[in-house]
N, C-alpha and C positions, 0 to 999 in steps of 0.2 A: 504494500500500500504506500502511496505517495505522501499521505498525511494521516493524522490520527485525530481522535476527538479532542485531545489537548490542543492540537494546532488550531482546530476550529474554535475552541474556547478562547484562543488568543485573538480571534477575528470577530467573534460575536459574544455578547454578554450571555451568561448562563440562562437568564430569564427568557431570552429570545429563543435559545436552543430548546428549552422546555416547551415553549409555545409552538415551536415547529415540529416537535417529536412526540409529545405526550397528548395523544388525541382524546383521551378520557379526562384528563385533568391538566389543561395547559397553563397552569400558574404555579410557581414555586410556593407562593403564600398559601395556597390551598392544597399543598401536598404533591404538586406535580414534580416529575423527575425527568431527566434526560433519558430518552429511549435509545440506548446505545445500539440496538439492533437496526433502528432506522438510520442513525448516523452512519453506521458501518456500511449499510446498503448504499447510501449516497456516495460514500468514499469509494466503495468498490466500483460503482457505476462510473464515477469520475475517473478512476484509475484505468478502467477499460477504454474510455474515450481517449485518455492521454496515450495509452499504449498504441491505439490505432493511428495516432498521428506520428509518434516518434519511433515506433517499432520498425519502420522501413529504413530509418537512418541510423539508429543505435541498437546495439544488442541488448535484449531484455532478459531478465530483469537487471536493473542497475545495481551494482554492489552497494552503492550509497546514493540516496536520492539527491539529485541536483536541487539546490534550494529553489530555483525558479519553478521547478515542477511541483514542489511542495506548495508554493503559493498558488499555482494554477489549480492544483487539486483542491485546495481550500476554497478558492473562488467558485469552482464548478460544484463542489459539494454544498456550499452555502446556497447557491442558486437552486440546486435540486431540492434542498430542504424547503426553501421558500415556495418553490413551484408546486410542491405537493399540497400546500394548504393555504396559501395566501394569494390574493390578487396583486399583480404587479403594480396596479395603480397606487397601492399603499406605499410602495417602495420603488420609485423609478430607477434607482441606481442598480437594482439587481440585474436587469437585462444588460445594462452597460458592462457590468462586472463579467457577465457570461460572455458577451461579445468580445471584450478585450482578451479574455482567456483563450477563446477560440482563435482570434487573430494571432496571438502569440504562439499557439501550437502550430498554426499554419506556417509561421515564420521559422520555427524550429524544424518542421518537416521539410521546408524548402532550403534549409541550410543558411538562411539569412541571420539566424541567431544560433550560436553554438552553446552547447551545454558544458563544455570543458571535459567531455568524456570522449574517448576514442570512438569514432563512428564504426558502424558495422562494415564488414568486408563487402557486403552486398548493397551498401548504401548508394543512392543515386549520386552520380558525379559526372565528370566530363566524359563524353562519348568519344572513343578513340577509333571507331570504325569509319568506313567510307559510306557516304550517302549517295555516291554516284555509281550507277550501274552502267556497264558497257562491255566492250570487247576485251581482248587480252591486253595485258599491261604493255605500255609502250616501252618502258624501261624495265629491264630485269638485271639481275646481278651480272649475268654474262655479257649483256650489251653494254653495261656501264664499265666493264673492265677495259674495253677497247678505247675508252675516252681518255 
């Protein structure tokens, strides 16, 4: 996993996390608690989305989570938690947070932003083949020796 409940607690107050995860009792003052199962599901879903973007460029799993991916995972997980139970009209910054995370993942996938981790051997890079089709080569090793 790219982040934990503790990482999300650094981004959101506990009261909000309770509101987003305790469907039966969404308030700490009335006995509500953080539903870790729901938070873990949001983190897992966010991690799968991250993997789908960076897995083509970097070998997975990472031995150590790059800090930028932890932040992305927190943002995506918080968005997922809000999406499951709140109207975004109440918090217009949620969609922007999600859009920024996806934009960043696209930049990582395209190689515009590097994670400081060696890329996968199969990662997309420069194409070294020929795009021209045609007849036999005009210059060969034998014909070049005569020059």
